[in-house]
N, C-alpha and C positions, 0 to 999 in steps of 0.2 A: 947529415945533419938531420937532428929534429926538429919537430914542429914547434916548439918550444924558444928553442935556440933560433931558428929563421925568426920568431916574433919578437923577440928580443932586436935581432937583425932588421926588420924591416919597423919598428921604434925610433932606428936610430939613423936610420936612411929620411925617413919622415920629419926627426926633429930637425936634420941638417937641409932639410931642400924646404928651400928662399932665395927670391930675387938678388940679397945680397952676397947670399956667402955662396951658394953654387946657380950662378948665373946662365951658363951655357947647358947644364942638365935640365934647369926651371923653365926654360925657354925650349928646346928640345919636345921636353911632354910636352909642354904649353901647347905647340903646333900639332904633334900626334895625335892630344886630346879634341884641337879643336877639328884636326883631319877627320877623324872619327864623327863626331858632330856633323859637321855634314854629310858626309859619304851617309848617315843614320837619315837625315833629313831628307837627301836626292831621295834614297827607296820611301821613305813616306808617301812625299809626296807624286813619285812613282805606282807606286802602288793603288794612293787618292783618285791619282788622273792622269797616268803616266801617256793613257792614248792621245789626248788631247790638250793638258796643260800644262805642259815641257813644250811642245811647238807653239800654243798659242804665246807666251812668254817670250821663247823669241823672236817671234815675230812682230809684236809689242816694242820689245827692246829696238830691233833693226830698224825701224817705221819711227820711234823718237828719237835715233840717229839721224838719222836720213832727214827731220825735218826740221832738226836743230840745225845742220849743216849746209842746206840747202837754203840761197836770199829765194825772197816773194814777199807778196802781201801777209802771208801769215805767222811772220817774225815774230812782232808783237805779240800778236797771240800766245808762241812759246813761248818768249819770255817772260810775258806775265804768267801766263801756267807755270815756267821752272820758277817764277818766284813764289807760288803759291805751296810751292812740293818742297822747294828747302824750307818754308815756313811751318809748313806741319812736319815734316823730319827733322828739325832741331826744337821744336816745343817737345816733339812726345819723344824724342830722344833725350831730351834732361828729364822731361816723369822717370823714363827706363831709370837711367843714373841714380835718379833722387832714389828708388825703393829697391834696387837688385844688390842684389849682395848679405842679404838674410842680417839687415841692420848696416851695416858698413857702407852703405851709399853714398853719392854726392850731394849733397844736400843743397839740391841746387834751385829750391824755393825762395832761399835765404840770398844762394849766390845772384840769380837773375827774373825769377818772375816775381817775386816780392818787391823789387828798387824798380824793376819798370812799374805795376800800378802803383807805388808812389811815387815816383818821378811823372807816372803822367797826372796822376792826383790832385800833384802840386801844381802841374802847369797849368791842365785847365783851369784849376783855381786860381792862380794867379792870372789869364789870360781872362776868365770870364765866357770860355766856351767850350764846351767836347767835342770838335770836329778839325781837329789838330793833326790829326791824322791823314798823310795823305791817300794812304790806301789800308786793308785790312793788314798785311800782313809787314808795317812799318814800324816795327817794335827793336827790342835790344837785340841783336845777334853778336855772334861769336867776335867775328873781325870788322863790325861796326857797329854804331850807335842807331837810334832812330832820330829819325829827318827834324821832325819836330822838336829837339833837344834843346838844339843849337839855334835853335828859330826866336829871334824878335816879337811878341802877342800882334806886334804892328801888321806881321805879314799874315796872323790869318783874320784880321777883319777887326771893329767893333764886338764890346764885349756882351754877350747874351745874357748874361748870369750879372746879375753883381756879384763883385768883388770882394765885395766885403762879407754878402749871407752866404757863400761859397755855392757849392753847384746841386744839387740833390744826387741822394746817391743813386733813383732809378735812371737817372741820364748818364754814370759815368761806368755802370757794369755795365751796360753793351757793347762798351766801348774797347773791355781788356777782355772780355769772358770767352773772345774766341782762343787766343792765346789758352787762358787757365785753362778751360775743357781740355785740348788737345795736352795742357800737360801734366792734366786728372788723368784721362786716356793712357797716356804712358806711365804714369806710376801703378795704373791696373794691369797691363799687360808686364810691370816691372816684380809684380805678385806672383806670377804664375811658375816660374822655376822651382821655387821650393814645393809647390801645389804638385808640379808633375813630378820631381825627385821621388818626395813624401809618396805620391800614386805608384810610380814604378817600382821603390821598396817594399812595401804594399801586396803588389804582384806577385813581387820575388817571394817573400815572405818574410822580413825583413823589417826592422824599423830604424829610422834617423836617431843621429847621435845629441840631435836637437831635443830630440822628446824625453831622453834617458840624462841631458846635464842637469850638476848637478852643482852649487853656489858654488860663488867662486872663493880664493882659498883666503882671501882677503877680510870677508866675513864685515863687507861694509854695509853699512843701510840699505843704501836701492839696491845691492845687488841682492839683499835677502828680500828685499822685497818684489822684486821682480822675478826673483824665484817661486818664493809664495804664490805669483798671480800666473806664473806661468803652469802652477800644479793646479791653481783652482782650476785654468782654463783647459785643463787634461782632466779634471775628471767631470766637467762637464760636456765634454767633450760630443756627449749624445741629443745636446739641447743645438748643435751645430746646423743651420739651414737657412734657408732665404736672408730670412727678419735680422739674425744674428748675427750674420756676416754682411750684411750692409748696416748696421750696428756700429757692430766694432771697422768698420771701414770709412766710416763718419766725421771721426773723431781723427785727430792728431791723436798718434796709437802705436808707439813705437815697436808693439809687439805684434803685429797682425802678421810679420812673419810668419808667428807660431803657430795664427790663427789658417793662414795657407798650408800649414806642414800638417795640422793636427786633421784640414778638410779633404787633402790628401791620404791620408794614415785610415778613415774610418770612411772613407769610401763615399763622399760628398760628392753629386755628378760636375760634372769639366761645370756646364753652360749656369746650372746653380750657385757655381765659386763665382764665374768671373761677371755675370752680368750683377750681383750684386755688391760684388768691388768693383765694376765698373759705375755702377750707379752710385756709391757711396762716394769712389772718390772723387771723379767725375764729374759729378754734380755736385752733390750735398756739402764734399767736405770742400773743395774751390771754390766756391761759391762765401759758404760760411768764414772764410780767407779770407776771399777781396771783400764784402764786406767791410770787415774786423780794420783792415790797410787803408780803403778807401774811408772810413771812420775816420779814424786815425791824422787821416793828412789830410782832409777837407776840414775848412774852417766850420764848418755847422758844427761838428764836435770841437774844437775849440773855443767857439765862442759859447758852448754850452756849459764846458768846461769852467769857463772864464767869470757866468754869472754867476753857477754854483758855487766856487771859491768865491766870489763878489758877497754872495746871499751868505756862507757860514762866517768869513771874517768882521759880518757885520754884527754878533753877538759876541765879539771879545772886545774887551776893553782895551781899543787898540786907540791912538793919533786919527782925525778928520782926514789927514793929507796921508795915511796911509795907503789906504786903499786906492785914490785913485792916482798917485805913485807907482802904485805895485801895475796897477793896469796899463798904466803911460809904458814901465818898460818890459810887459808883455808885449805890447802890441808891438813894441822898435824888433823887438827879438827876432816875434811873427813878419814881421815886412823884412827885417834883414838875410830869416832866410828863406823867405821867398822874392827876393828880388833875383835879378837876372845876371849871372855872373861872368857876365862876359871879356870885361877887364882879366878876371883873375884863369878864366880860357887863355885868350891871348897870350898871356904873360908865361900861360904853360907851353902854347906853342912855341916862341920865340926863344923857348929853356931846352924844347927838345921834351919836356918830363913833364908829368900830371899824373894825376890819383887815377886817372886809367891805366897809367904802364902798371902803375902800381899793381893794381886792381888782377889786371891781366894777369902779369907776374905771378899773382895768388893764386887766381885760378888753375894756371896753368901747372902750378907744384900740385895742387889738387887734385888735378885731375889726371896728372903721370900717379900722386900717391894709388889713386881709386882704381887705375891701370894694373897699377905692381897689384895690388889683392887679388884682382883681380885672373890673374897670371898664375900666382901663387896657387891661391885654392884651383882654380883647376889645373895646376902640373899636380899637385898633392892629391885631388881627384883621381887620376888617370893612375898616379902611382899605388892610389890602394886598391883600383881595381889589379894591377900587377900583381900584386902583394897578396892578393884573396887567389890571384889563378895559381901564383906559384905553392899556395899552403893546399889547394885543393889537389893540385896535380904530386906534391909529395904525400896526401893522403892516400890517391888510387894505385899509387906504385907498390909493386909485392916487395920489396922490401922492406916498405914503410908497415905493408900491412902481415908480415911474418914477425918482425917486431912488436908489433901489437899485439900478434896473437902470442909469442912467447913470453910478455909480460903478462898475461891474465893469466895462465897458466901458469 
């Protein structure tokens, strides 16, 4: 078989390979690729500090298992530590899932962190106090909600802030910034795979396909603009440094994956890239997002918007009773929205059906779709390596060398 025929065969195999058409082959290649990655990781850890790192890890794991299963006065402390570990892993994992996958990640800010901040702000504003968490890890989790969400305001005590004026931003922000920073750290970690893959491609003397990608065939306005932005970023890659990476990571930027690929391809050091990404995503960007959501859900912004609306309507030739009626309707809508929903919650429990179950079903479907994308991408990457090895071995065979020499003569 000639090399051109082999290329055509490989292209057809790559097109057919996905979980829907070839599930068993896709899962097999995914398992082989995962095993290869774990083997490489183990070799790296062994070379880095195999003499002490692996035995120390084994000792720590054994001690942790013993502490978790042996009764004693340490049980409550172990349980508290486990809660914190689950809390940290949960939010970091959500951050990784949000940014990993070259733009195809799960948008966990919209699904989890954003609603969590909004619900906490609404509850704190409704109750007039911010100390409604039972612990720092009392947040939204995958299989449970926070304890403060279903409680009545009387359970927390009298309000410390006037409910009509809202709570200052500086008081709400410290109550939710811990989980937001953990989520931001996860998003920074999720940006590392494109960097490492591009760096490995540079060392091997090749380039990633994303750097040579052409605009989509549909010719839409959005795809055309994204393509021009990519080309601009590549043409200015020599200016990539700590501050430019920090700026790109500090704003909502769907093309930051390309910045990671470009940084790896043009030799930006790991610590320069990672520290700039970590500060931008975990500190700057997350706090901007938190302040935006808190400002929207806090009564202070609503009152300011109401006053501005009344001021603008005052210049229009409208009836005198229009503005008071509009203000009363806005207040009734706001009170209805922020009122406790105890009756609806109990009714949902009686019927065994609620928005929570619907939401969890949607999240499950999105997570399953995201996992299938990872399986397909990993399997195709492993198949591509097999194809490259097959072509390289074919080029090195004496028959192929002789045929090439015969064609040239």
